[in-house]
C-alpha positions as a printed NumPy array, in Angstrom:
array([[ -0.106,   0.192,  -0.073],
       [  1.254,   3.185,  -0.9  ],
       [  1.077,   6.459,   1.363],
       [ -1.407,   8.691,  -0.462],
       [ -1.321,  12.17 ,  -0.002],
       [ -5.155,  13.   ,  -0.58 ],
       [ -8.147,  10.991,  -0.935],
       [-10.86 ,  11.727,  -2.421],
       [-13.874,   9.903,  -1.92 ],
       [-17.265,  10.766,  -3.218],
       [-19.728,  11.21 ,  -6.068],
       [-17.627,  13.356,  -8.529],
       [-17.897,  12.889, -12.052],
       [-14.136,  12.173, -11.769],
       [-11.656,  12.557,  -8.755],
       [ -9.193,  15.016, -10.411],
       [ -9.705,  16.913, -13.394],
       [ -7.25 ,  18.61 , -15.217],
       [ -8.451,  20.038, -18.859],
       [ -8.175,  23.509, -20.518],
       [ -5.456,  23.228, -22.739],
       [ -3.445,  22.193, -19.589],
       [  0.035,  20.528, -20.508],
       [  2.532,  19.933, -18.931],
       [  1.32 ,  18.082, -15.411],
       [  2.255,  15.434, -12.98 ],
       [ -0.133,  14.045, -10.28 ],
       [  0.793,  11.599,  -7.835],
       [  0.434,  10.006,  -4.404],
       [ -3.914,  10.068,  -4.927],
       [ -6.742,   7.708,  -3.396],
       [-10.035,   8.602,  -5.705],
       [-12.788,   6.21 ,  -4.918],
       [-16.655,   6.197,  -5.298],
       [-16.732,   8.695,  -8.424],
       [-19.552,   8.516, -10.209],
       [-17.46 ,   8.013, -13.746],
       [-13.838,   8.088, -13.664],
       [-10.798,   8.21 , -11.527],
       [ -8.9  ,  10.99 , -13.33 ],
       [ -9.551,  12.982, -16.655],
       [ -6.786,  14.334, -17.969],
       [ -7.777,  15.834, -21.294],
       [ -8.933,  19.283, -23.145],
       [-12.629,  18.486, -24.923],
       [-12.442,  19.627, -28.657],
       [-15.223,  21.995, -29.904],
       [-16.68 ,  23.229, -33.148],
       [-14.284,  23.726, -35.998],
       [-16.07 ,  27.473, -36.031],
       [-15.644,  28.306, -32.482],
       [-19.417,  28.045, -31.662],
       [-19.68 ,  26.259, -29.208],
       [-16.386,  27.262, -26.76 ],
       [-17.046,  27.759, -23.573],
       [-14.147,  29.163, -22.441],
       [-11.363,  32.025, -23.08 ],
       [ -8.227,  30.192, -24.08 ],
       [ -6.322,  33.365, -25.131],
       [ -7.453,  35.841, -22.545],
       [ -9.237,  38.351, -25.184],
       [-12.251,  38.465, -23.721],
       [-14.323,  36.533, -26.595],
       [-15.579,  32.688, -26.122],
       [-18.096,  32.306, -29.082],
       [-17.1  ,  32.189, -32.288],
       [-13.591,  33.29 , -31.821],
       [-11.159,  31.09 , -34.197],
       [ -8.296,  31.531, -31.601],
       [ -9.914,  29.87 , -28.929],
       [-10.322,  26.425, -31.611],
       [ -9.311,  23.428, -29.716],
       [ -8.622,  20.61 , -32.415],
       [ -5.127,  18.063, -33.553],
       [ -3.485,  21.287, -34.961],
       [ -4.257,  23.78 , -32.342],
       [ -3.171,  22.059, -29.552],
       [ -0.979,  19.547, -27.99 ],
       [ -0.912,  17.88 , -24.208],
       [  2.669,  17.758, -23.76 ],
       [  4.873,  15.741, -20.74 ],
       [  1.425,  14.132, -18.717],
       [  3.09 ,  12.56 , -16.074],
       [  0.634,  10.38 , -13.311],
       [  2.199,   7.655, -10.935],
       [  1.633,   6.277,  -7.53 ],
       [ -2.213,   7.351,  -7.89 ],
       [ -4.756,   4.52 ,  -6.308],
       [ -8.049,   4.198,  -8.297],
       [-10.712,   2.008,  -6.899],
       [-14.592,   1.559,  -7.036],
       [-14.903,   4.149,  -9.956],
       [-17.649,   3.126, -12.34 ],
       [-15.734,   3.778, -15.366],
       [-12.667,   4.649, -16.717],
       [-10.057,   4.699, -13.912],
       [ -8.052,   7.196, -16.291],
       [ -8.762,   9.048, -19.282],
       [ -6.158,  10.995, -20.535],
       [ -6.476,  13.011, -23.969],
       [ -8.773,  13.238, -25.834],
       [-10.414,  10.556, -28.204],
       [-12.973,  12.992, -30.278],
       [-11.181,  15.78 , -31.608],
       [-12.495,  15.503, -35.079],
       [-15.971,  15.367, -33.958],
       [-16.317,  17.795, -30.761],
       [-17.136,  16.964, -27.008],
       [-20.41 ,  15.336, -27.408],
       [-19.397,  11.831, -27.855],
       [-18.607,   9.298, -24.695],
       [-15.329,   8.013, -24.327],
       [-14.515,   4.502, -25.23 ],
       [-12.419,   2.462, -23.293],
       [ -9.562,  -0.219, -23.14 ],
       [ -9.541,  -3.568, -21.527],
       [ -6.998,  -2.421, -19.021],
       [ -9.853,   0.928, -18.03 ],
       [ -7.615,   3.329, -19.519],
       [ -8.356,   5.853, -22.022],
       [ -5.629,   7.464, -23.817],
       [ -4.361,   9.914, -26.308],
       [ -5.776,   9.492, -29.874],
       [ -2.699,  11.484, -31.808],
       [ -3.282,  14.155, -28.962],
       [ -0.773,  13.923, -26.397],
       [  3.275,  13.764, -26.648],
       [  4.987,  12.29 , -23.485],
       [  2.756,  10.575, -21.845],
       [  3.825,   8.523, -18.842],
       [  1.378,   6.33 , -16.824],
       [  2.833,   3.712, -14.652],
       [  0.341,   1.328, -14.103],
       [  0.615,  -1.481, -11.614]])
């Protein structure tokens, strides 16, 4: 058993969520349990190609809708250097880890797929992903 620095236990969608064009991060020594969906979400959702579904002002100009500078897709954002290790994730309803967005071309309305290990990972949207799973 690992020494955990923080325990997240409850009916949250995910125990930890990292998004909104986040990159270069490390998550470690978390215990996450009893979430309503995933243990850790580490992804940025794509939006429509014309910017009409933007909800965040990624470039800080005060405009969210119809702003071409806030469009997120494979050509405008890559998640770099994501490190996840020494986390204890249990009793979650779906993925333990969901890292990287799977549906850049379709936008954010589609549900996630997961593989047999319980980890949904990058679909050409991440570089230098490190997941240490025991």
